[in-house]
C-alpha positions as CSV (number, residue, x, y, z in Angstrom):
1,X,10.9,-24.7,16.0
2,X,10.8,-21.2,17.2
3,X,10.3,-18.2,15.0
4,X,9.2,-14.5,15.2
5,X,5.8,-13.2,14.3
6,X,5.0,-9.5,13.7
7,X,1.7,-8.8,15.5
8,X,-0.6,-5.9,16.1
9,X,-1.1,-4.3,19.5
10,X,-4.7,-3.6,18.7
11,X,-6.9,-5.8,16.5
12,X,-8.6,-3.9,13.8
13,X,-12.1,-5.3,13.9
14,X,-14.2,-2.1,13.3
15,X,-14.3,0.8,10.9
16,X,-13.4,3.1,13.8
17,X,-10.2,1.2,14.6
18,X,-9.4,1.0,10.9
19,X,-9.6,4.7,10.6
20,X,-7.5,5.1,13.7
21,X,-4.7,2.6,12.8
22,X,-4.8,3.3,9.0
23,X,-6.4,6.0,7.0
24,X,-7.6,8.7,7.6
25,X,-6.5,8.8,11.2
26,X,-2.9,7.8,10.6
27,X,-2.2,11.0,8.8
28,X,-2.5,12.9,12.1
29,X,0.3,10.9,13.6
30,X,2.5,11.3,10.5
31,X,1.9,15.1,10.6
32,X,2.8,15.3,14.2
33,X,6.2,13.5,13.5
34,X,6.9,15.7,10.5
35,X,6.4,18.7,12.8
36,X,8.6,17.2,15.5
37,X,10.8,14.3,14.4
38,X,11.5,13.3,18.0
39,X,7.8,12.3,18.3
40,X,8.7,9.2,16.2
41,X,9.8,7.6,19.5
42,X,6.4,8.3,21.0
43,X,4.1,7.5,18.1
44,X,5.7,4.4,16.7
45,X,7.4,1.3,18.0
46,X,10.8,2.5,17.0
47,X,11.8,3.2,20.7
48,X,11.6,-0.7,21.3
49,X,12.8,-2.0,17.9
50,X,16.1,-3.4,16.9
51,X,17.4,-4.8,13.7
52,X,19.5,-7.9,13.9
53,X,22.0,-8.1,11.0
54,X,24.1,-11.0,9.8
55,X,25.1,-12.8,6.7
56,X,22.6,-15.7,7.2
57,X,18.9,-15.2,8.0
58,X,18.5,-18.1,10.3
59,X,21.5,-16.9,12.5
60,X,19.9,-13.5,12.7
61,X,16.6,-15.2,13.6
62,X,18.4,-17.2,16.4
63,X,20.0,-14.0,17.8
64,X,16.7,-12.1,17.5
65,X,14.8,-14.8,19.4
66,X,17.4,-14.6,22.2
67,X,17.2,-10.8,22.4
68,X,13.4,-10.9,22.5
69,X,13.2,-13.6,25.1
70,X,16.1,-12.1,27.3
71,X,15.6,-8.3,26.9
72,X,12.0,-7.9,25.7
73,X,12.9,-5.8,22.8
74,X,11.1,-6.0,19.4
75,X,13.6,-7.6,16.9
76,X,13.7,-7.9,13.2
77,X,16.2,-10.4,11.7
78,X,17.9,-9.3,8.7
79,X,20.4,-10.9,6.3
80,X,22.7,-9.1,4.1
81,X,24.3,-10.6,1.0
82,X,27.9,-11.0,2.0
83,X,29.3,-12.0,-1.4
84,X,27.6,-9.0,-3.1
85,X,28.9,-6.3,-0.7
86,X,31.1,-3.6,-1.8
87,X,33.4,-1.6,0.6
88,X,31.4,0.4,3.2
89,X,28.0,-1.0,2.2
90,X,27.2,-2.4,5.6
91,X,27.4,0.9,7.2
92,X,25.5,2.4,4.2
93,X,22.7,-0.1,4.7
94,X,22.6,0.4,8.5
95,X,22.5,4.2,8.1
96,X,19.6,4.2,5.8
97,X,17.4,1.7,7.8
98,X,17.8,3.5,11.0
99,X,14.5,5.4,10.9
100,X,12.9,2.1,11.9
101,X,15.1,1.1,14.8
102,X,16.9,2.3,18.0
103,X,19.8,0.4,16.7
104,X,21.1,-2.3,14.6
105,X,22.8,-5.3,16.3
106,X,25.9,-6.5,14.5
107,X,27.2,-9.0,17.0
108,X,27.1,-11.8,14.6
109,X,28.9,-9.8,11.9
110,X,31.6,-9.0,14.4
111,X,32.0,-12.8,15.1
112,X,30.4,-12.8,18.6
113,X,28.1,-15.6,19.9
114,X,24.3,-15.4,19.3
115,X,23.8,-14.9,23.2
116,X,26.5,-12.4,23.6
117,X,25.7,-9.2,25.6
118,X,23.3,-6.6,24.1
119,X,24.1,-2.9,24.3
120,X,21.6,-1.2,21.9
121,X,20.2,1.8,23.8
122,X,16.4,1.8,24.5
123,X,13.9,4.6,25.0
124,X,10.8,2.5,25.3
125,X,8.2,3.5,27.8
126,X,6.2,0.4,27.2
127,X,2.5,0.2,26.7
128,X,0.7,2.6,28.9
129,X,-2.9,1.3,28.3
130,X,-5.0,-0.2,31.1
131,X,-7.4,-3.1,30.5
132,X,-10.5,-1.0,30.8
133,X,-9.5,1.6,28.1
134,X,-11.6,1.6,25.0
135,X,-9.6,2.2,21.8
136,X,-12.6,3.5,19.9
137,X,-12.8,6.6,22.1
138,X,-9.3,7.6,21.4
139,X,-7.9,10.1,18.9
140,X,-5.3,8.5,16.5
141,X,-2.3,10.3,18.0
142,X,-3.4,9.5,21.5
143,X,-3.8,5.8,20.6
144,X,-0.4,5.5,19.1
145,X,1.2,7.4,22.1
146,X,-0.2,5.1,24.6
147,X,0.5,2.0,22.7
148,X,4.0,3.0,21.6
149,X,3.2,2.2,18.0
150,X,0.7,-0.4,16.8
151,X,3.0,-3.5,16.2
152,X,5.4,-5.7,18.1
153,X,7.3,-9.0,17.6
154,X,6.3,-12.2,19.3
155,X,8.2,-15.5,19.7
156,X,6.1,-18.5,18.6
157,X,6.4,-22.3,18.2
158,X,5.7,-23.5,14.7
159,X,5.1,-27.2,13.6
160,X,7.3,-28.7,10.9
161,X,9.9,-26.9,8.8
162,X,10.5,-23.2,8.4
163,X,9.3,-21.9,5.0
164,X,10.6,-18.8,3.3
165,X,7.0,-17.6,3.1
166,X,7.3,-17.2,6.9
167,X,9.8,-14.4,6.4
168,X,8.1,-11.0,6.5
169,X,7.0,-8.9,3.5
170,X,9.0,-5.7,3.6
171,X,6.9,-2.6,3.4
172,X,9.4,-0.3,1.7
173,X,9.0,3.4,1.7
174,X,11.2,6.6,1.5
175,X,8.5,8.9,2.8
176,X,8.4,10.9,-0.3
177,X,4.7,10.6,-1.1
178,X,2.9,9.7,2.1
179,X,-0.9,9.8,1.7
180,X,-1.9,13.3,0.7
181,X,0.8,14.8,2.9
182,X,3.6,14.7,0.3
183,X,7.3,14.4,1.0
184,X,7.4,14.2,4.8
185,X,10.3,11.8,5.2
186,X,11.0,8.3,6.4
187,X,10.3,8.8,10.1
188,X,7.0,10.6,9.5
189,X,6.0,7.8,7.1
190,X,6.6,5.1,9.7
191,X,3.1,5.3,11.3
192,X,1.5,4.5,8.0
193,X,3.8,1.5,7.3
194,X,3.1,0.2,10.8
195,X,-0.6,0.4,10.1
196,X,-0.1,-1.6,6.9
197,X,1.8,-4.2,8.8
198,X,-1.3,-4.5,11.2
199,X,-3.7,-5.1,8.2
200,X,-1.3,-7.5,6.6
201,X,-1.4,-9.6,9.8
202,X,-5.0,-9.1,10.8
203,X,-6.6,-9.4,7.4
204,X,-4.3,-11.7,5.5
205,X,-2.3,-13.6,8.2
206,X,0.9,-12.3,6.6
207,X,3.9,-11.1,8.6
208,X,5.0,-7.8,7.3
209,X,7.6,-5.3,8.7
210,X,8.0,-1.5,8.0
211,X,11.3,-0.5,6.4
212,X,11.3,3.2,5.9
213,X,14.6,4.2,4.2
214,X,16.5,7.5,4.9
215,X,17.6,7.8,1.3
216,X,15.4,9.0,-1.6
217,X,17.8,8.2,-4.3
218,X,16.2,5.5,-6.5
219,X,19.5,3.6,-7.2
220,X,20.2,3.5,-3.4
221,X,16.7,2.3,-2.6
222,X,17.1,-0.5,-5.2
223,X,20.6,-1.4,-3.8
224,X,19.5,-1.6,-0.1
225,X,16.5,-3.8,-1.0
226,X,18.6,-6.1,-3.2
227,X,21.3,-6.5,-0.5
228,X,18.6,-7.4,2.1
229,X,16.4,-9.6,-0.2
230,X,17.2,-12.8,1.8
231,X,15.4,-11.3,4.8
232,X,12.0,-11.1,3.1
233,X,9.3,-13.2,1.5
234,X,8.2,-10.3,-0.6
235,X,8.4,-6.5,-1.1
236,X,5.5,-4.1,-0.9
237,X,6.6,-0.6,-2.1
238,X,4.6,2.2,-0.6
239,X,4.5,6.0,-0.7
240,X,7.3,6.6,-3.1
241,X,6.8,9.5,-5.4
242,X,6.3,9.4,-9.1
243,X,7.9,9.0,-11.6
244,X,10.8,7.4,-9.5
245,X,8.5,4.6,-8.2
246,X,8.0,3.3,-11.6
247,X,11.7,2.6,-12.3
248,X,12.2,1.4,-8.7
249,X,9.5,-1.2,-9.1
250,X,10.6,-2.3,-12.6
251,X,14.2,-2.7,-11.5
252,X,13.4,-4.6,-8.3
253,X,11.1,-7.0,-10.1
254,X,13.9,-7.7,-12.6
255,X,16.7,-8.1,-9.9
256,X,14.8,-10.0,-7.2
257,X,13.7,-13.5,-6.9
258,X,10.7,-12.6,-4.6
259,X,7.4,-10.9,-5.6
260,X,7.4,-7.1,-5.7
261,X,4.2,-5.0,-5.6
262,X,3.8,-1.2,-5.6
263,X,0.6,-0.9,-3.6
264,X,0.0,2.7,-4.4
265,X,-0.2,1.8,-8.1
266,X,-1.6,-1.6,-8.2
267,X,-3.5,-2.0,-5.0
268,X,-5.4,1.0,-5.8
269,X,-5.9,0.0,-9.5
270,X,-7.4,-3.4,-8.5
271,X,-9.9,-1.9,-6.0
272,X,-10.9,0.8,-8.4
273,X,-11.4,-1.8,-11.2
274,X,-13.5,-4.0,-8.9
275,X,-15.6,-1.1,-7.9
276,X,-16.3,0.1,-11.4
277,X,-17.2,-3.4,-12.6
278,X,-19.9,-3.5,-10.1
279,X,-20.8,0.2,-10.6
280,X,-21.4,-0.4,-14.3
281,X,-23.9,-3.2,-13.5
282,X,-25.8,-0.7,-11.3
283,X,-26.0,2.0,-14.0
284,X,-26.3,-0.4,-16.9
285,X,-23.3,0.8,-18.8
286,X,-20.5,-1.0,-20.7
287,X,-17.1,-0.3,-19.1
288,X,-15.5,-0.7,-22.5
289,X,-17.5,2.2,-24.1
290,X,-17.9,4.9,-21.4
291,X,-16.1,8.3,-21.1
292,X,-13.6,8.3,-18.2
293,X,-11.8,11.4,-16.9
294,X,-9.0,11.2,-14.4
295,X,-7.7,14.0,-12.1
296,X,-4.3,12.9,-11.0
297,X,-1.7,11.3,-13.3
298,X,0.8,10.2,-10.7
299,X,1.6,6.6,-9.7
300,X,-2.0,5.6,-8.8
301,X,-3.6,7.5,-11.7
302,X,-1.3,5.9,-14.2
303,X,-1.8,2.4,-12.8
304,X,-5.5,2.6,-12.7
305,X,-5.7,3.9,-16.2
306,X,-3.4,1.1,-17.5
307,X,-5.4,-1.6,-15.7
308,X,-8.7,-0.2,-17.1
309,X,-7.4,-0.1,-20.5
310,X,-6.3,-3.7,-20.2
311,X,-9.7,-4.7,-18.9
312,X,-11.6,-2.7,-21.5
313,X,-9.6,-4.4,-24.3
314,X,-10.3,-7.8,-22.6
315,X,-14.0,-7.0,-22.7
316,X,-13.9,-5.6,-26.3
317,X,-10.7,-6.8,-28.1
318,X,-11.7,-4.9,-31.3
319,X,-11.6,-1.5,-29.5
320,X,-8.7,0.5,-28.2
321,X,-9.0,0.6,-24.4
322,X,-7.7,4.1,-24.2
323,X,-10.5,5.6,-26.3
324,X,-12.6,8.1,-24.4
325,X,-10.1,8.5,-21.5
326,X,-8.7,11.9,-20.5
327,X,-6.1,12.5,-17.8
328,X,-5.5,15.6,-16.0
329,X,-2.8,16.7,-13.6
330,X,-1.6,19.9,-12.0
331,X,-0.6,21.3,-15.4
332,X,-3.8,20.5,-17.2
333,X,-4.8,17.7,-19.6
334,X,-2.2,15.2,-20.6
335,X,-1.5,15.2,-24.4
336,X,1.2,14.1,-26.7
337,X,4.2,16.4,-26.8
338,X,3.2,18.6,-23.7
339,X,6.2,20.3,-22.3
340,X,5.4,19.3,-18.8
341,X,5.4,15.5,-19.6
342,X,8.0,13.3,-18.1
343,X,8.6,10.0,-19.9
344,X,5.9,8.1,-17.9
345,X,3.4,10.9,-18.9
346,X,4.3,10.9,-22.5
347,X,3.5,7.1,-22.5
348,X,0.2,7.8,-21.0
349,X,-0.4,10.5,-23.6
350,X,0.2,7.9,-26.3
351,X,-2.6,5.6,-24.9
352,X,-5.2,8.1,-23.9
353,X,-6.7,11.4,-25.2
354,X,-7.0,10.1,-28.9
355,X,-8.7,13.4,-29.9
356,X,-5.9,15.5,-28.7
357,X,-8.1,17.5,-26.4
358,X,-6.3,20.4,-24.7
359,X,-9.1,22.2,-22.7
360,X,-9.7,22.4,-18.9
361,X,-11.0,19.8,-16.5
362,X,-14.2,21.8,-16.4
363,X,-14.7,21.3,-20.0
364,X,-13.2,17.8,-20.3
365,X,-15.6,16.3,-17.7
366,X,-18.7,17.4,-19.6
367,X,-20.6,14.2,-20.5
368,X,-18.2,12.0,-18.7
369,X,-19.6,8.7,-17.3
370,X,-16.9,8.2,-14.8
371,X,-14.7,10.5,-12.8
372,X,-11.6,9.1,-11.0
373,X,-9.8,11.3,-8.6
374,X,-6.4,10.5,-7.2
375,X,-5.3,14.2,-6.8
376,X,-6.3,16.7,-4.2
377,X,-9.1,18.1,-2.0
378,X,-11.6,20.3,-3.7
379,X,-10.6,19.6,-7.4
380,X,-14.1,18.6,-8.4
381,X,-16.9,21.0,-8.0
382,X,-20.6,20.2,-7.8
383,X,-21.1,22.1,-11.0
384,X,-18.7,19.8,-12.8
385,X,-20.5,16.8,-11.5
386,X,-23.8,18.2,-12.8
387,X,-22.3,18.4,-16.3
388,X,-21.4,14.8,-16.3
389,X,-23.5,12.1,-18.2
390,X,-26.7,10.7,-16.7
391,X,-26.1,8.1,-13.9
392,X,-22.6,9.3,-13.5
393,X,-20.0,7.4,-11.4
394,X,-17.6,9.5,-9.1
395,X,-14.6,7.9,-7.5
396,X,-13.0,10.7,-5.5
397,X,-10.3,8.8,-3.6
398,X,-7.6,11.3,-2.7
399,X,-6.5,10.8,0.9
400,X,-6.9,12.1,3.5
401,X,-9.5,14.5,1.9
402,X,-11.3,13.6,-1.4
403,X,-11.8,15.8,-4.5
404,X,-15.5,16.1,-3.5
405,X,-17.2,14.7,-0.6
406,X,-19.5,11.7,-1.7
407,X,-22.7,13.4,-0.3
408,X,-21.9,16.6,-2.3
409,X,-21.3,14.4,-5.5
410,X,-24.7,12.7,-5.0
411,X,-26.5,15.9,-4.4
412,X,-25.0,17.4,-7.6
413,X,-26.4,14.5,-9.7
414,X,-24.0,11.5,-9.5
415,X,-25.7,8.1,-9.3
416,X,-22.7,6.5,-7.4
417,X,-20.1,8.1,-5.3
418,X,-17.1,6.5,-3.7
419,X,-14.1,7.8,-1.7
420,X,-11.2,6.5,0.4
421,X,-13.0,7.3,3.6
422,X,-14.5,4.8,6.1
423,X,-17.3,7.2,7.1
424,X,-19.0,7.0,3.8
425,X,-20.4,4.2,1.7
426,X,-18.2,2.7,-1.1
427,X,-14.8,3.0,0.5
428,X,-12.0,2.4,-2.0
429,X,-9.3,1.2,0.3
430,X,-6.0,-0.6,-0.6
431,X,-6.5,-2.8,2.4
432,X,-9.1,-4.7,0.4
433,X,-6.2,-6.0,-1.8
434,X,-2.7,-6.4,-0.4
435,X,-3.4,-8.8,2.4
436,X,-5.2,-11.4,0.4
437,X,-3.0,-10.9,-2.7
438,X,0.2,-11.5,-0.8
439,X,-1.3,-14.4,1.0
440,X,-2.1,-16.1,-2.3
441,X,1.1,-15.2,-4.0
442,X,3.3,-16.4,-1.1
443,X,1.3,-19.7,-0.5
444,X,1.4,-20.4,-4.2
445,X,5.2,-19.7,-4.5
446,X,4.6,-17.1,-7.2
447,X,7.5,-14.9,-8.0
448,X,5.9,-12.3,-10.2
449,X,2.7,-10.3,-9.8
450,X,1.7,-9.6,-13.4
451,X,-1.4,-8.2,-15.1
452,X,-3.3,-11.4,-15.0
453,X,-3.0,-11.6,-11.3
454,X,-4.2,-8.0,-10.9
455,X,-7.3,-8.6,-13.1
456,X,-8.1,-11.9,-11.4
457,X,-7.8,-10.2,-8.0
458,X,-10.2,-7.4,-9.1
459,X,-12.7,-10.0,-10.4
460,X,-12.4,-11.9,-7.2
461,X,-13.0,-8.8,-5.1
462,X,-16.0,-7.6,-7.3
463,X,-17.8,-11.0,-7.1
464,X,-18.1,-10.9,-3.3
465,X,-20.9,-8.4,-3.8
466,X,-23.8,-10.6,-5.1
467,X,-26.7,-9.3,-7.2
468,X,-29.1,-9.2,-4.2
469,X,-26.6,-6.9,-2.3
470,X,-25.4,-4.7,-5.2
471,X,-26.7,-1.2,-5.1
472,X,-25.5,2.4,-5.7
473,X,-24.6,2.4,-1.9
474,X,-22.8,-1.0,-1.9
475,X,-20.5,-1.6,-4.9
476,X,-17.5,-2.9,-3.0
477,X,-17.1,-5.0,0.1
478,X,-16.4,-3.6,3.6
479,X,-12.6,-3.4,4.2
480,X,-13.1,-5.8,7.2
481,X,-15.1,-8.3,5.4
482,X,-13.4,-11.6,6.3
483,X,-14.4,-13.0,2.8
484,X,-12.2,-10.5,1.0
485,X,-8.7,-11.7,1.7
486,X,-9.8,-15.4,1.5
487,X,-11.4,-14.9,-1.8
488,X,-8.6,-13.1,-3.4
489,X,-6.0,-15.5,-1.9
490,X,-8.0,-18.5,-3.2
491,X,-8.4,-17.0,-6.6
492,X,-4.7,-16.4,-7.0
493,X,-3.8,-19.9,-5.8
494,X,-6.3,-21.4,-8.3
495,X,-4.9,-19.4,-11.1
496,X,-1.3,-20.4,-10.2
497,X,-2.4,-24.1,-10.2
498,X,-3.9,-23.7,-13.6
499,X,-0.7,-22.0,-15.0
500,X,1.6,-24.7,-13.6
501,X,-0.4,-27.6,-15.1
């Protein structure tokens, strides 16, 4: 039978192309759209994208294939839950998914045939690249402008029956916390979500579609995703600001029958844990006993901290995992009863900072074994690094610019330095996790991604670096290492088999 695949216009097979399509280069395209929203039609595939909406996914798919083969537009079949609809909700959904499309085709909802006339406007200029152009020599914005975005849809023949796992993973964002750029909106967030779709496909062989929502109201985001659930095999939440992201994820996990994963939280946490497990081997320290200081207590910081606590308690069940952990945000150190705490931060205060420390980051980092930064450029000074414990580990992973550059941290005395950048050793990049994780979860039919899955994924990622390879300059595999997605996927499938026995 025929179906649709979401494929990349440029194959990411080098660090240079990874930086162009994803971080840090994608930030330039997002910033350009934020400054001029009309550029979304030049720098993404929106100008050639159409959503096809009906009450049945396979009817939408049939219509979408017809439109793709007849008109050449890039089409995304969507199914909305007819029996769940309230008055006006079709228009509500269409209005809020429009940042991704030139239009939403409702021919099937209107009772027309799957091959009826198509009247959605187009602004596509098509791909302007010639065969002899080299992607690696281009700037990120120029690459996207010439490509017209980095993804497209393709009609393919598949053997056998259609599986629900063939439906795309929805990359859901409201553009409220895009990279280190902040609340730049749905349209400006679209280049990032397209980049993630490329990595899903190229690294994990998983179909994924961007779905940037116009609304930033939590209950409306949840409602839209719930109504469109039958369109997707899973949900990857992305770039939604804290603390709203916590409730959105929890509510979707409870209401949907497909896996939900907030990558900013858990993808980052898994990579950081994997990196730290290997870093501790290099410096000969026990992860359960070291002093850890966080700069950044948002979605990523809280998720990393929780996963580390879970892992530390697994290593040493007799010791509280939050012992020796301090978290700092823009208001200072997080402690119980602090007036700036929201409910999520008050919970973090209950499981960290047992000594009720109330000093500055400069004082708190003295003697620390590990620094984890998920905050902002320049937060960590060389003097602070020099005050850390012997053989300190610095994970400065703020994007697009880290808290301190790795070479500066090493010069100041750190034994190991990691960042989110591809131009330094030890890149802590979420792309190491989500392609393989979703591949394994979808293949195994798993409906929930719980703490066990996250720890197993971290262990699978860490073990790729063998003892002979392990060093202060190599604690985590390369983002493009073909073993990564396969190892994580296989690990999850094996765990699922054991659980079902």
